[in-house]
C-alpha positions, 0 to 999 in steps of 0.5 A: 802924434808920438810913438814909444819908439824905444820903450821907455816907461815914463818914470826912464823918460822922466829921470832921462830928461831930469838928467838932461837938466844938469848936463849944462856946462857952465853951473852944476845946477839944473837949469830950466830947460834940457841941455839939447834945447838950450843949445839949439835956441842958441844956435837960432839965436846965432843962425838969425843973428848971422843971417841979419848980418848978410842982409845987411851987408849985402842988401836985400836984392841978394837974398831972393829966391 
């Protein structure tokens, strides 16, 4: 369920999300995803790679909960 806590109209929300698509630091044109989502995806990839590297170095025995 979505709740509109800041009372934005659909036009305001659409403009805000469109603006986020132009905030990528490498290019000045729009990207296909808003920048916060793009950065979250990149950080998730980095975290997964770090976890797999730690798993490879330490072995599976050290990672049991």
